C-alpha positions, 0 to 999 in steps of 0.5 A: 612810217615805222611800220614802212621801216620796219617792212624794209629792214626786214625784207632788203631789196634785191633785183629779180636779176641778182636772185637769178644770177645767185641761183645760177651760182648756186647751181654751179658750185652745186654742179662743181662739187659733184663733179668733185666727189664723183673724182674722188669716188672713181680714185678710191680704192677697192678696201675704201670701197667695200666701207662705204657699202659699194662695189667697183662697178658702182663707183664706176657707174656713179663716177662716170655719170655727167656733172649735170646729172643729179638726182632731184633732191641734191638739185634744190 
C-alpha cells in the first residue's frame, strides 16, 4: 500500500484532454508573446536596431512575419 501511495504522490493524475488544453494554451501564449515582440521590434528606431546588430530591412522582415511563423527551436 505504501508503494501505491508513493507512486500516486509522484505522478499526479492529469487526464489526456487536460494535458492537451495546457499544451494548446502554452502554444497560444508563445504565439502571443512572439507577436508582441515583433510589434516592438517594428517600433524601434534605427539607433536601437544598430545596438541589436540589425538593419531596418531585417527588422521589417522579421516584424512582418505572421505570429505562427516561429523558428522550430522556439516551438517547444
